[in-house]
C-alpha positions in Angstrom: 7.6 -56.2 -46.6 9.1 -59.4 -44.8 12.8 -59.4 -45.1 14.2 -62.0 -47.3 17.6 -62.3 -48.0 19.4 -65.2 -50.2 21.3 -67.9 -48.2 24.8 -67.1 -49.5 26.2 -70.7 -48.6 25.2 -73.3 -50.5 22.7 -75.7 -48.6 24.0 -79.0 -49.9 23.4 -80.3 -46.2 20.0 -79.6 -46.7 19.9 -81.3 -50.4 21.3 -84.5 -48.3 19.0 -84.4 -45.6 15.9 -83.8 -47.8 16.7 -87.1 -49.8 16.4 -89.1 -46.7 12.8 -87.2 -45.8 12.0 -87.9 -49.6 12.9 -92.0 -49.6 11.1 -92.0 -46.0 7.8 -90.1 -47.4 8.2 -92.2 -50.2 8.0 -95.5 -48.2 5.2 -94.3 -46.2 2.7 -93.8 -49.3 4.2 -97.5 -50.3 3.5 -99.5 -47.2 0.2 -98.1 -47.4 -0.5 -98.9 -51.0 1.3 -102.3 -50.0 4.2 -102.4 -51.9 7.2 -101.9 -49.5 8.1 -104.1 -46.8 10.3 -102.4 -44.3 13.9 -104.1 -44.9 16.8 -102.6 -43.3 19.7 -103.6 -45.3 17.2 -102.0 -48.1 16.8 -98.8 -45.8 20.4 -98.2 -45.1 21.2 -98.2 -48.8 18.2 -95.9 -49.7 19.5 -93.3 -46.8 22.7 -93.4 -48.6 21.6 -93.6 -51.8 18.9 -91.0 -51.7 21.2 -88.5 -49.8 23.7 -88.9 -52.2 21.3 -88.6 -55.3 19.8 -85.6 -53.9 22.9 -84.1 -53.4 23.1 -84.4 -57.4 19.8 -82.9 -57.7 20.9 -80.1 -55.7 24.2 -79.4 -57.7 21.9 -79.1 -60.5 19.5 -76.7 -58.5 22.2 -74.2 -57.3 23.7 -74.7 -61.3 20.4 -73.5 -62.7 19.8 -70.9 -60.0 23.2 -69.4 -60.5 23.3 -69.5 -64.1 19.4 -67.7 -64.6 20.1 -65.2 -61.8 23.5 -64.2 -63.5 21.9 -64.1 -66.8 18.4 -63.0 -66.0 18.3 -60.8 -62.7 14.3 -60.0 -63.6 13.9 -63.8 -62.2 15.7 -63.4 -59.0 13.8 -64.0 -56.0 14.5 -65.2 -52.4 13.3 -68.9 -52.9 13.8 -69.2 -56.6 15.8 -72.8 -55.8 12.5 -74.4 -54.5 11.4 -73.8 -58.5 14.2 -74.8 -59.8 14.4 -77.8 -57.5 11.3 -79.2 -58.9 12.1 -78.5 -62.1 15.0 -81.1 -61.3 12.7 -83.7 -59.7 10.2 -83.2 -62.8 13.0 -84.1 -64.7 15.3 -86.7 -63.0 12.5 -88.6 -61.2 9.1 -87.8 -63.0 10.6 -87.3 -66.5 9.0 -90.5 -67.8 5.5 -89.9 -66.8 5.5 -86.3 -68.5 6.5 -88.4 -71.7 4.2 -90.9 -71.3 1.4 -88.7 -70.9 3.0 -86.7 -73.9 2.7 -89.7 -75.8 -0.5 -91.0 -75.1 -2.4 -87.6 -75.8 -0.8 -87.3 -79.1 -0.9 -91.0 -79.6 2.8 -91.7 -80.3 3.8 -95.0 -80.4 7.0 -95.0 -82.6 10.0 -95.3 -80.5 12.2 -92.8 -81.9 9.6 -90.5 -81.6 9.0 -91.2 -78.2 12.6 -90.8 -77.5 12.5 -87.4 -79.2 9.9 -86.4 -76.6 12.5 -86.5 -73.9 14.8 -84.0 -75.7 11.5 -81.6 -75.9 10.8 -82.2 -72.1 13.9 -80.7 -71.0 14.0 -77.2 -72.6 10.2 -77.1 -72.1 10.3 -77.9 -68.2 13.1 -75.5 -67.9 11.2 -72.8 -69.6 8.3 -73.2 -67.2 10.5 -73.1 -64.3 12.1 -69.8 -65.9 8.9 -67.9 -66.3 7.4 -69.1 -63.1 10.3 -67.5 -61.3 9.9 -64.1 -63.3 6.4 -64.1 -62.1 7.1 -64.8 -58.7 10.0 -62.2 -58.6 7.2 -59.8 -59.8 5.4 -60.7 -56.9 8.0 -60.5 -54.3 8.8 -56.6 -55.6 5.5 -56.1 -55.1 5.0 -57.5 -51.7 2.4 -60.1 -52.6 4.0 -63.3 -52.3 2.8 -65.3 -48.9 4.9 -65.8 -46.1 7.8 -68.2 -45.6 5.7 -70.5 -43.8 3.1 -70.8 -46.4 5.5 -70.9 -49.3 7.3 -73.9 -47.5 4.0 -75.3 -47.4 2.7 -75.2 -51.3 6.4 -76.3 -51.8 6.1 -79.7 -49.8 2.6 -80.3 -50.8 3.7 -80.3 -54.5 6.2 -83.0 -53.6 4.1 -85.2 -51.4 1.1 -84.8 -54.0 3.9 -86.0 -56.7 5.1 -89.2 -54.3 1.4 -89.8 -53.8 0.0 -89.7 -57.1 3.0 -91.2 -59.2 2.8 -94.1 -56.5 -0.8 -94.9 -56.5 -1.2 -94.4 -60.2 1.5 -96.9 -60.9 0.2 -99.5 -58.9 -3.5 -99.5 -59.6 -3.6 -98.1 -63.2 0.0 -99.0 -64.3 0.9 -96.9 -67.4 -2.5 -95.6 -67.7 -2.0 -92.2 -66.4 -4.8 -90.4 -68.4 -7.9 -92.9 -67.2 -10.9 -91.0 -66.1 -11.0 -92.8 -62.8 -7.3 -91.6 -62.5 -7.7 -88.0 -63.5 -10.6 -87.8 -60.7 -8.2 -89.1 -58.3 -5.7 -86.7 -58.5 -7.8 -83.9 -57.0 -8.2 -86.1 -53.9 -4.7 -86.6 -53.7 -3.9 -82.8 -54.0 -6.4 -82.5 -50.9 -4.4 -85.5 -48.9 -1.3 -83.7 -49.5 -2.1 -80.3 -48.6 -4.1 -81.7 -45.4 -1.2 -83.5 -44.7 1.2 -80.8 -44.7 -1.0 -78.3 -43.4 -1.8 -80.5 -40.4 2.2 -81.0 -39.9 2.4 -77.3 -39.9 0.0 -76.6 -37.3 1.4 -79.6 -34.8 5.2 -79.0 -35.2 4.9 -75.0 -35.1 8.7 -74.7 -34.2 11.0 -74.7 -37.1 13.1 -77.1 -35.7 10.6 -79.6 -34.5 8.8 -79.2 -37.9 12.0 -80.2 -39.5 12.5 -83.2 -37.2 8.7 -84.5 -37.8 9.6 -84.5 -41.4 11.5 -87.4 -41.2 10.3 -89.1 -37.7 6.6 -89.0 -38.6 7.1 -91.1 -42.0 9.3 -93.1 -40.6 7.1 -94.1 -37.4 3.9 -94.0 -39.3 5.7 -96.6 -42.2 6.5 -99.0 -38.8 2.7 -98.6 -37.9 1.6 -99.7 -41.1 3.5 -102.4 -41.7 3.2 -103.8 -38.6 -0.5 -103.6 -38.8 -0.3 -105.2 -42.0 2.0 -108.1 -40.6 -0.1 -108.5 -37.6 -3.7 -108.3 -39.1 -3.0 -109.8 -43.2 -5.6 -109.2 -45.5 -7.6 -112.4 -45.8 -8.6 -113.3 -49.3 -9.4 -116.7 -48.5 -13.0 -117.8 -47.5 -13.1 -120.9 -45.0 -16.6 -121.6 -46.3 -17.0 -124.8 -48.4 -18.6 -124.3 -51.6 -22.4 -125.4 -51.1 -22.8 -126.6 -54.9 -20.4 -128.5 -57.0 -20.0 -127.1 -60.4 -21.3 -130.1 -63.4 -18.1 -129.5 -64.7 -14.3 -129.5 -63.7 -12.9 -126.1 -62.9 -9.3 -126.2 -64.7 -6.1 -124.0 -63.8 -3.1 -123.7 -65.6 -0.4 -122.5 -63.8 2.9 -121.9 -66.3 6.0 -120.6 -64.9 8.3 -119.1 -67.4 11.4 -120.3 -67.9 11.1 -123.6 -66.1 13.7 -126.4 -67.1 12.1 -129.8 -67.1 15.2 -131.2 -65.2 14.7 -128.8 -62.4 11.3 -130.2 -61.0 10.7 -133.3 -59.3 14.2 -133.5 -58.9 16.9 -133.6 -56.3 19.4 -130.7 -57.0 22.3 -130.0 -54.4 21.0 -132.4 -51.9 17.4 -130.9 -51.6 14.3 -130.7 -53.9 13.7 -127.8 -55.4 9.8 -128.5 -56.0 8.5 -130.4 -52.8 4.8 -129.4 -53.3 4.9 -129.5 -57.2 6.5 -133.1 -56.4 3.6 -134.1 -54.3 1.2 -132.6 -57.0 2.8 -134.8 -59.5 2.7 -138.3 -57.0 -1.1 -137.6 -57.0 -1.4 -136.9 -60.5 0.5 -137.7 -63.6 3.8 -136.5 -64.8 4.9 -136.4 -68.4 8.5 -136.4 -68.2 9.3 -136.1 -71.9 6.9 -133.2 -72.8 8.4 -130.5 -75.3 7.8 -127.3 -76.1 7.3 -125.9 -79.8 9.9 -123.1 -79.4 12.5 -121.6 -76.9 10.9 -118.6 -75.9 7.3 -117.2 -74.5 5.5 -115.8 -77.7 5.2 -118.5 -80.0 5.1 -121.1 -77.4 1.9 -119.6 -75.9 0.4 -119.5 -79.3 0.9 -123.0 -79.4 -0.8 -123.6 -76.0 -3.8 -121.5 -76.6 -4.4 -122.5 -80.4 -2.7 -126.2 -80.7 -1.3 -125.1 -84.1 2.4 -124.8 -84.9 3.5 -121.2 -84.7 5.0 -121.5 -88.0 1.6 -122.4 -89.9 0.3 -119.4 -88.5 2.8 -117.2 -89.6 4.0 -116.5 -85.6 7.4 -117.8 -85.3 7.4 -114.3 -84.2 5.2 -111.6 -82.6 1.9 -111.1 -84.5 -1.9 -110.7 -83.9 -3.7 -114.3 -83.3 -5.7 -115.0 -86.6 -9.7 -114.5 -85.7 -10.4 -117.6 -87.9 -8.3 -120.0 -85.4 -10.0 -121.4 -82.6 -8.4 -120.8 -79.2 -9.0 -122.5 -75.5 -11.6 -119.6 -74.4 -13.4 -120.0 -77.6 -14.1 -123.8 -76.9 -14.7 -123.5 -73.4 -16.7 -120.1 -73.2 -19.2 -122.1 -76.0 -19.3 -124.7 -73.4 -20.3 -122.6 -70.1 -17.3 -121.6 -68.8 -16.1 -118.2 -67.2 -12.3 -117.9 -68.7 -9.8 -115.5 -67.1 -6.0 -115.1 -68.1 -3.9 -113.6 -65.5 -0.4 -112.6 -66.9 2.6 -111.1 -65.7 4.7 -111.4 -68.9 5.2 -108.5 -71.1 4.8 -111.0 -74.3 1.4 -112.1 -73.0 -0.7 -108.8 -73.7 -3.8 -107.8 -75.3 -2.1 -106.2 -78.2 -1.4 -109.8 -79.8 -4.8 -110.6 -79.1 -4.3 -113.2 -76.3 -7.3 -111.5 -74.6 -9.6 -112.7 -77.4 -12.5 -114.5 -75.9 -11.6 -114.7 -72.3 -14.3 -113.1 -69.8 -11.2 -111.5 -68.1 -7.8 -110.5 -68.9 -5.5 -109.4 -66.3 -2.2 -108.2 -67.8 0.1 -107.1 -64.5 2.9 -104.9 -65.3 5.7 -104.0 -63.1 4.8 -101.4 -60.9 8.1 -100.0 -60.9 11.1 -100.7 -58.2 9.9 -100.6 -54.8 11.7 -97.6 -53.8 12.5 -95.3 -56.9 15.8 -96.2 -57.2 16.2 -96.2 -60.7 15.0 -92.7 -61.9 16.5 -92.5 -65.2 15.7 -96.2 -66.3 12.6 -95.3 -68.3 13.6 -91.8 -69.2 16.4 -92.6 -70.8 17.7 -96.6 -72.0 19.7 -98.0 -69.3 22.1 -101.3 -69.5 21.2 -104.4 -68.2 24.3 -104.0 -65.1 22.0 -101.3 -63.7 19.4 -104.0 -62.5 22.0 -105.9 -60.9 23.1 -102.9 -59.0 20.0 -102.3 -57.8 19.2 -105.9 -56.9 22.2 -106.4 -54.9 21.0 -103.0 -52.9 17.9 -104.4 -52.3 15.8 -101.9 -54.1 14.4 -104.1 -56.8 12.7 -107.3 -57.0 10.4 -109.2 -59.9 7.8 -106.6 -59.5 9.8 -103.8 -61.2 9.8 -106.1 -64.4 6.4 -107.9 -63.6 4.2 -108.9 -61.0 5.3 -111.6 -58.7 3.9 -115.0 -57.4 1.6 -113.4 -54.6 0.1 -110.6 -57.0 -0.9 -113.0 -59.4 -2.7 -115.6 -56.8 -3.8 -112.4 -54.9 -5.8 -111.6 -58.1 -6.8 -115.2 -59.2 -8.4 -116.0 -55.2 -10.5 -112.6 -55.8 -11.7 -114.1 -59.0 -12.4 -117.4 -57.7 -14.2 -115.8 -54.9 -16.5 -114.2 -57.2 -17.1 -116.8 -59.6 -17.2 -120.4 -57.7 -18.3 -122.6 -57.4 -17.7 -122.4 -61.5 -16.9 -123.8 -63.9 -14.2 -121.5 -64.5 -10.8 -121.8 -66.3 -7.9 -120.0 -65.5 -4.6 -119.5 -67.6 -1.9 -118.1 -65.2 1.1 -116.9 -66.6 3.7 -116.8 -63.6 7.1 -114.5 -64.3 9.2 -117.1 -62.2 11.6 -117.9 -62.6 12.6 -115.8 -65.5 15.8 -113.9 -66.0 17.1 -111.5 -64.7 16.7 -113.8 -61.5 15.7 -111.0 -59.0 12.7 -113.0 -57.8 14.4 -113.5 -54.3 16.2 -111.1 -51.7 20.2 -110.9 -52.1 21.5 -112.7 -50.0 25.5 -112.9 -50.9 27.1 -110.1 -48.6 26.5 -106.1 -48.6 27.5 -106.0 -52.2 29.1 -108.1 -55.1 31.0 -106.1 -57.2 32.8 -108.8 -59.1 29.6 -110.1 -60.0 28.4 -106.5 -61.2 31.6 -106.0 -63.5 30.8 -109.6 -65.0 27.3 -108.9 -65.7 28.3 -105.3 -67.4 30.8 -106.9 -69.2 28.8 -110.0 -70.4 25.8 -107.7 -71.6 27.9 -105.8 -73.6 29.9 -108.2 -75.7 28.8 -111.5 -77.9 28.9 -114.5 -75.5 31.8 -116.3 -77.2 33.4 -113.5 -77.0 33.3 -112.9 -73.1 33.5 -116.6 -72.2 37.2 -116.6 -74.2 38.5 -113.4 -72.4 37.9 -114.4 -68.7 39.4 -117.2 -66.6 37.1 -120.5 -65.9 36.9 -119.7 -62.4 35.2 -116.5 -62.6 32.9 -117.3 -65.3 32.1 -120.3 -63.2 31.6 -118.3 -60.4 29.2 -116.3 -62.1 26.7 -118.9 -63.3 26.9 -120.5 -60.4 25.3 -117.3 -58.5 22.9 -116.9 -61.7 22.0 -120.5 -61.3 21.2 -120.2 -57.7 19.2 -117.2 -58.0 17.0 -119.1 -60.7 16.6 -121.8 -58.2 15.4 -119.7 -56.0 12.4 -118.1 -58.6 11.8 -121.9 -58.5 11.2 -122.3 -54.8 8.7 -119.6 -55.2 7.1 -120.9 -58.3 6.8 -124.1 -55.9 4.9 -121.7 -53.1 2.8 -120.7 -55.5 1.5 -123.9 -56.3 1.1 -124.6 -52.6 -0.8 -121.5 -52.3 -3.1 -122.5 -54.7 -3.6 -126.0 -53.4 -4.6 -124.4 -50.0 -6.8 -122.0 -51.5 -9.1 -124.6 -53.5 -9.1 -126.8 -50.2 -10.3 -124.0 -48.0 -12.8 -122.6 -51.0 -14.1 -126.4 -51.3 -13.1 -126.4 -54.7 -10.4 -129.1 -54.3 -12.2 -132.4 -55.5 -13.5 -130.1 -58.4 -10.7 -128.7 -59.7 -7.9 -129.9 -62.5 -4.5 -128.0 -61.6 -2.1 -127.9 -64.9 1.6 -127.1 -64.0 3.9 -126.3 -66.9 6.1 -124.3 -68.9 6.5 -122.3 -71.8 10.4 -123.0 -72.3 13.4 -123.9 -70.5 16.8 -122.0 -69.5 20.3 -122.7 -70.8 23.2 -122.2 -68.0 26.1 -122.4 -70.7 25.0 -125.9 -71.2 25.7 -125.1 -75.0 28.1 -122.3 -74.3 25.3 -119.5 -73.8 22.9 -118.2 -71.1 18.9 -117.7 -70.9 17.0 -118.8 -73.7 15.4 -118.3 -77.6 19.0 -119.3 -78.6 18.6 -122.6 -79.7 16.1 -125.7 -79.3 18.2 -128.1 -77.3 16.9 -129.9 -74.8 17.7 -127.1 -71.8 15.4 -124.8 -73.6 12.6 -127.2 -75.4 12.2 -129.8 -72.7 9.3 -128.7 -70.1 7.9 -130.2 -67.4 4.0 -131.1 -67.6 2.2 -132.0 -64.5 -2.0 -132.7 -64.8 -3.6 -133.2 -61.3 -7.1 -134.6 -61.8 -8.8 -135.0 -58.3 -10.3 -138.8 -58.3 -13.7 -137.7 -58.1 -14.0 -136.7 -61.8 -12.8 -140.0 -62.4 -10.7 -139.0 -65.8 -8.0 -141.3 -66.1 -5.0 -140.2 -68.2 -3.2 -143.3 -69.9 0.5 -143.1 -70.3 1.7 -141.5 -73.5 4.6 -143.7 -75.0 4.8 -141.7 -78.3 5.9 -138.4 -76.3 4.0 -135.0 -75.4 4.1 -131.6 -76.7 2.6 -128.8 -75.4 0.8 -128.7 -78.5 -1.3 -131.2 -76.5 -2.6 -129.1 -73.8 -5.9 -127.1 -75.8 -7.2 -130.5 -76.9 -6.8 -132.2 -74.0 -8.6 -129.4 -71.9 -11.4 -129.0 -73.9 -11.9 -133.0 -73.9 -11.9 -132.6 -69.8 -14.5 -129.9 -70.3 -16.6 -132.3 -71.9 -16.4 -131.3 -75.5 -13.6 -133.9 -77.3 -12.5 -132.1 -80.4 -13.7 -129.2 -79.7 -10.7 -127.6 -81.0 -11.2 -128.8 -84.5 -8.4 -129.6 -87.0 -5.4 -129.0 -84.7 -1.6 -130.3 -84.3 -1.9 -131.6 -80.9 -3.9 -134.2 -79.6 -5.9 -135.0 -76.3 -3.9 -137.2 -73.8 -7.1 -138.6 -72.4 -6.9 -140.7 -75.3 -4.4 -143.3 -76.0 -1.6 -142.8 -78.2 -1.7 -145.9 -81.0 1.1 -144.1 -83.7 4.4 -145.7 -81.9 6.4 -142.6 -81.7 5.4 -139.7 -82.9 6.9 -136.5 -84.1 7.4 -133.4 -82.2 8.2 -130.2 -83.8 10.1 -126.9 -82.8 11.3 -123.7 -84.3 12.9 -120.6 -83.4 14.1 -117.7 -85.1 17.6 -116.3 -83.9 18.7 -113.4 -85.6 18.0 -114.6 -89.2 19.4 -118.0 -88.2 16.4 -120.5 -88.5 16.7 -123.7 -86.0 14.0 -126.3 -86.8 13.9 -129.7 -85.2 12.1 -132.8 -84.7 12.3 -135.6 -82.1 10.7 -139.1 -82.8 12.7 -141.2 -79.9 15.2 -141.7 -79.1 16.4 -139.7 -82.4 16.4 -135.6 -82.2 17.2 -134.3 -85.6 18.2 -130.1 -85.8 18.4 -128.0 -89.1 20.3 -125.0 -88.5 19.6 -122.8 -91.5 21.7 -119.4 -92.1 19.5 -117.6 -94.1 22.4 -114.6 -95.2 24.7 -117.3 -96.0 22.9 -119.6 -97.5 23.5 -122.7 -95.9 22.4 -125.8 -93.5 24.2 -127.4 -90.8 23.0 -130.7 -89.8 22.7 -132.0 -86.1 21.7 -135.6 -85.0 21.6 -136.6 -81.3 20.2 -139.8 -79.4 18.6 -138.9 -76.5 18.3 -142.0 -75.1 22.6 -142.5 -74.5 23.2 -138.7 -75.0 20.5 -136.8 -73.2 22.8 -133.6 -73.1 23.0 -133.3 -76.6 27.1 -133.2 -77.1 27.6 -135.6 -79.8 26.6 -135.2 -83.4 25.9 -138.5 -84.9 25.1 -137.2 -88.0 27.5 -138.9 -90.4 27.4 -142.1 -88.7 23.1 -142.3 -89.2 22.4 -140.7 -93.0 19.0 -142.7 -93.2 17.8 -141.9 -89.9 18.8 -138.3 -91.0 16.9 -138.5 -94.3 13.9 -140.0 -93.0 13.8 -137.8 -90.0 14.4 -134.9 -92.6 11.6 -135.7 -94.3 9.0 -135.6 -91.8 10.5 -132.4 -90.9 10.1 -130.6 -94.2 6.5 -131.5 -94.4 5.9 -129.2 -91.8 8.4 -126.5 -92.7 6.5 -126.6 -96.2 3.5 -125.2 -94.2 5.4 -122.0 -93.1 3.0 -118.6 -93.4 5.4 -115.6 -93.7 4.3 -112.7 -91.6 6.2 -109.7 -91.0 7.0 -109.3 -86.8 4.9 -106.9 -84.8 7.3 -107.1 -82.1 9.0 -103.7 -82.0 5.8 -101.9 -83.4 4.3 -99.0 -80.9 6.2 -100.1 -77.9 6.6 -97.3 -75.2 10.0 -96.9 -73.9 8.9 -98.3 -70.4 7.6 -101.4 -72.6 10.9 -101.8 -74.3 13.0 -101.5 -71.0 11.1 -104.4 -69.4 11.2 -106.5 -72.5 15.0 -105.7 -72.5 15.4 -106.7 -69.0 13.5 -110.1 -69.9 16.1 -110.7 -72.5 13.8 -110.3 -75.7 15.3 -106.8 -76.9 18.7 -105.6 -77.3 
């Protein structure tokens, strides 16, 4: 019998080193699937973080080993900590995967039941570890266990398989772990892991050499594959011009989530944020006074798709698009268009009916952190300040919450290759520059503890209380940093437009493709005392950019719209440019191809904020806001002159009662058509979906 002795000295240094080994192998797999670019700062933090994290895991492992060994001596065998270490990893790093598989198998959609599964997984995995150790201890006593080298190989193969499987699955399949293709791929992943570890065991036969190889092999291979990808990037674009031109124009809507109108085609801090969008605006048409129908994503996109006010459809809060209401895709499909949506927002998904009539619907959820910095995030709920910590350490970028602009453009380019010359219609919903403003690298030093502390306090208190308890200089400093990150997200939006323009030129489609740049709502940085959006209907939240670029060859003129513009106008404008004027039927918007002859037409907006209904109407130069407190049964009336007071700082309601009465009657006509509909927002969401929506600020 092989001499096996239990190590009396606790192997905490080994756990620390194993954390670094785990990091490098995880990075290798990430670099192979294209989600990891080597960054020294993030890797240095990674070595420290993973080392300390695995020390924590090692402590839990040793505690389980000691406790089980004392209480149940029959489970003792030489390498029982191998088993307990795997149990700890399954619980703390891969626990959410286990939970998601269980909830998918049993069809659990309730949030409470989904959380309850976590409490069942903990004892279940410990019980599995107990019985496995009991079995292996019996095998050891009868001398039926493999050698130490083989046991090590099996252990490392399981670890490597788990890294490969979870990383590739989340990148390719998102949260859909049980798809037939993915289940079939697991066999290949198992084989790859076993072959890789076996090859290393054979090549590095000395124990010391093998241990060094566990670090240097993944590190050197990561450098190799990242270097190859940078020297020879994947070329998505074919430089061959399209041989034929579609008889109808292609149309691409590029919507950038939470992009304020006053941050486009303007100069901030001495330079233009959006030079490429500005160039497009100079050659096309820019509408300086376009307004959204609300101040957050879901109802705003309903307006874009249907040209209907959300309250008339019962969709002020999330629900399902009615089947009897035509959408852009319905009309364009009828006119021979290939239609596709590419969404990086968790609200623009098939569950709400946004995929109806589209030939393709690509929802691109976040693939998780580029390195698994947040192993507890979706296993247990976590506060938003954790995002700030991870972001500053360099472990998190936009793709934790959603796919970034490069991924969305890459997918669009692939589809263009497939369907060009068209005609095609793309609706592209980018997440940039949406909060939490982490779409660009953190460049403010090693770490900003003060901002982490402010983020923690801000997200745990009512905004007004937070602002009252901190000095103005601390608040202003924190807001300035958030705003600078927000502007970095806008620069990324501008890069997305530049890349799309280049693609269309190289594909020979630039002369036949209409580009529309817009947003679903704006963003507030204490303009009226708050941050973010979905809090009011002030101009910083409902005044959005709208730029339409039409190639001269198409000879479509867009007249000036002195009466103002709404996002409701997008759908009828698009279908008319596609050759079907009036194809949307009875809608609340109007085609911008037609000249407005009705003077200053009303532009409506509404949002429901914690049982306070904000409704408003703009008839230039005035804007009326009614703020109805449902619980208190009272209404505040606000009137602003946007010409003399664009920042809406002075309520002139008392001095202009005839104007208020006139606008109130116009607004009431729309409010009387409101359809009540119970919200489906929180029904059937997984913990992962809830956490992403919470990170985006849509759930508490």
